[in-house]
PAKOL-507787 format. One line per field, with one value per residue (C-alpha): residue in three letters; residue number from 1; x, y, z. Coordinates in steps of 0.05 Angstrom, whole numbers. Example, Ala and Ser with C-alpha at 12.3 -4.5 7.8 and 13.67 -1.06 7.14 Angstrom:
// residues 2
residuo ALA:SER
num 1:2
u 246:273
v -90:-21
w 156:143
//
This chain:
// residues 193
residuo MET:PHE:ASN:VAL:VAL:ILE:PHE:GLY:ALA:PRO:GLY:SER:GLY:LYS:GLY:THR:GLN:SER:GLU:ARG:LEU:ILE:ASP:GLU:TYR:GLY:LEU:PHE:HIS:ILE:SER:THR:GLY:GLU:VAL:LEU:ARG:ASP:HIS:ILE:ALA:ARG:GLY:THR:GLU:LEU:GLY:LYS:ILE:ALA:ASP:SER:TYR:ILE:SER:GLN:GLY:LYS:LEU:ILE:PRO:ASP:GLU:LEU:MET:VAL:ASP:ILE:LEU:ALA:ASN:VAL:LEU:ASP:ASN:ASN:PRO:GLU:ALA:GLU:ASN:GLY:VAL:ILE:PHE:ASP:GLY:PHE:PRO:ARG:THR:ILE:PRO:GLN:ALA:LYS:ALA:LEU:LYS:LYS:MET:LEU:ALA:ASP:ARG:ASN:SER:LYS:VAL:HIS:ALA:VAL:VAL:GLY:LEU:GLU:VAL:ASP:ASP:ASN:GLU:LEU:VAL:ASP:ARG:LEU:LEU:LYS:ARG:GLY:LYS:GLU:SER:GLY:ARG:SER:ASP:ASP:ASN:LEU:GLU:THR:ILE:ASN:LYS:ARG:LEU:GLU:VAL:TYR:HIS:ASN:GLN:THR:SER:PRO:LEU:ARG:ASP:TYR:TYR:LYS:GLN:GLU:GLY:LYS:TYR:HIS:ALA:ILE:HIS:GLY:SER:GLY:SER:ILE:ASP:ASP:ILE:PHE:GLU:SER:ILE:LYS:CYS:SER:ILE:ALA:LYS:ALA:THR:LYS:GLU
num 1:2:3:4:5:6:7:8:9:10:11:12:13:14:15:16:17:18:19:20:21:22:23:24:25:26:27:28:29:30:31:32:33:34:35:36:37:38:39:40:41:42:43:44:45:46:47:48:49:50:51:52:53:54:55:56:57:58:59:60:61:62:63:64:65:66:67:68:69:70:71:72:73:74:75:76:77:78:79:80:81:82:83:84:85:86:87:88:89:90:91:92:93:94:95:96:97:98:99:100:101:102:103:104:105:106:107:108:109:110:111:112:113:114:115:116:117:118:119:120:121:122:123:124:125:126:127:128:129:130:131:132:133:134:135:136:137:138:139:140:141:142:143:144:145:146:147:148:149:150:151:152:153:154:155:156:157:158:159:160:161:162:163:164:165:166:167:168:169:170:171:172:173:174:175:176:177:178:179:180:181:182:183:184:185:186:187:188:189:190:191:192:193
u 2726:2671:2643:2600:2563:2553:2492:2459:2445:2501:2520:2493:2562:2585:2657:2661:2632:2673:2737:2714:2694:2763:2797:2750:2749:2811:2769:2797:2760:2736:2704:2680:2680:2754:2773:2737:2764:2834:2825:2795:2853:2904:2867:2862:2815:2769:2772:2750:2692:2672:2677:2628:2576:2593:2594:2521:2501:2492:2513:2572:2550:2544:2593:2647:2639:2639:2702:2736:2717:2739:2807:2814:2796:2842:2902:2899:2917:2894:2823:2825:2805:2742:2719:2675:2641:2627:2584:2571:2524:2477:2425:2394:2431:2496:2477:2465:2531:2568:2536:2560:2630:2638:2609:2662:2712:2677:2650:2588:2560:2549:2515:2487:2490:2438:2450:2382:2381:2327:2337:2339:2396:2432:2429:2455:2513:2532:2531:2575:2622:2626:2647:2699:2729:2718:2686:2654:2597:2573:2530:2455:2437:2481:2461:2387:2401:2443:2388:2336:2380:2389:2314:2296:2353:2389:2337:2303:2366:2338:2281:2327:2374:2316:2290:2359:2358:2421:2396:2408:2375:2416:2388:2442:2429:2461:2532:2583:2598:2526:2516:2578:2555:2490:2530:2574:2511:2484:2550:2553:2483:2502:2564:2520:2472
v 2631:2584:2598:2548:2557:2493:2501:2460:2454:2440:2367:2361:2342:2409:2399:2328:2345:2409:2368:2326:2387:2417:2353:2346:2418:2451:2502:2545:2527:2582:2552:2608:2559:2541:2615:2633:2573:2592:2663:2637:2588:2643:2690:2747:2805:2777:2709:2738:2774:2713:2667:2711:2697:2624:2601:2624:2590:2657:2680:2727:2797:2803:2861:2825:2761:2797:2835:2770:2737:2796:2794:2719:2726:2785:2752:2683:2682:2609:2634:2661:2593:2589:2584:2540:2579:2532:2560:2627:2660:2642:2697:2734:2799:2759:2730:2801:2825:2765:2781:2853:2833:2784:2833:2884:2831:2816:2749:2716:2655:2604:2548:2534:2461:2449:2387:2369:2324:2308:2343:2277:2252:2319:2315:2243:2262:2323:2286:2232:2284:2318:2252:2237:2307:2338:2400:2437:2464:2393:2383:2374:2443:2480:2434:2448:2523:2520:2482:2533:2590:2552:2542:2614:2652:2608:2564:2624:2626:2565:2607:2666:2623:2585:2652:2667:2598:2576:2528:2453:2410:2347:2291:2292:2224:2160:2144:2200:2175:2176:2246:2270:2240:2280:2343:2332:2325:2390:2427:2399:2427:2495:2502:2493:2548
w 1255:1278:1348:1386:1452:1491:1533:1588:1662:1712:1703:1632:1604:1576:1599:1572:1505:1500:1504:1446:1405:1417:1392:1332:1307:1338:1375:1431:1496:1542:1604:1649:1706:1696:1687:1751:1791:1768:1795:1860:1870:1857:1905:1854:1867:1813:1846:1912:1880:1840:1900:1939:1885:1869:1942:1947:1881:1846:1777:1766:1743:1667:1657:1697:1656:1588:1608:1628:1562:1520:1556:1544:1469:1458:1492:1459:1385:1381:1390:1319:1290:1331:1403:1444:1499:1558:1613:1579:1564:1621:1613:1554:1572:1571:1503:1476:1507:1475:1408:1412:1436:1378:1328:1351:1330:1263:1287:1316:1350:1295:1334:1403:1425:1479:1522:1551:1612:1664:1732:1771:1728:1736:1812:1811:1764:1806:1872:1841:1813:1881:1914:1860:1852:1919:1887:1945:1902:1885:1948:1948:1975:1926:1868:1880:1883:1819:1783:1807:1781:1715:1704:1724:1691:1640:1607:1573:1529:1493:1464:1450:1408:1376:1351:1322:1288:1324:1377:1367:1420:1437:1481:1535:1565:1540:1519:1512:1442:1419:1447:1411:1345:1352:1366:1304:1261:1289:1275:1205:1194:1224:1179:1117:1139
//
């Protein structure tokens, strides 16, 4: 089992690169955003709770997210080959909770791929995505709030995973193909460690 965390600010290309990683390595994709949007669309109790946080640009409580991920892992046999975590963890306590949850299943995070993109480019990408997809959270006010939350709460994960020797910084601007080639090189390095 080879587990990868794809890490980066909103709009950094995590979803796009996740799809390529799934195709290349046969990983099971867990996107916390997709899981949460599914619950919101279905109007589940979890969806209602999640929506109350997301609509304000806030993060979902750690315990709730870890429980959701454990449930997804335990109920999807295809996750046994390896998982790409997209959008989780977002805080150091979440990273520690993920580490414990995986250890309880005799596994671990093997590599953290960090897509690093300038804030101005992120805002441009997200505004464009909002126009194309109609996602209500891709408006300037919410984008700025999400980036503020990212810088204050999520970016410290970079140092956490660097200390663990798992963080691989990837320049997230440029062509999708070039970025993916850089990611593949980082994963090749991580599998040899």
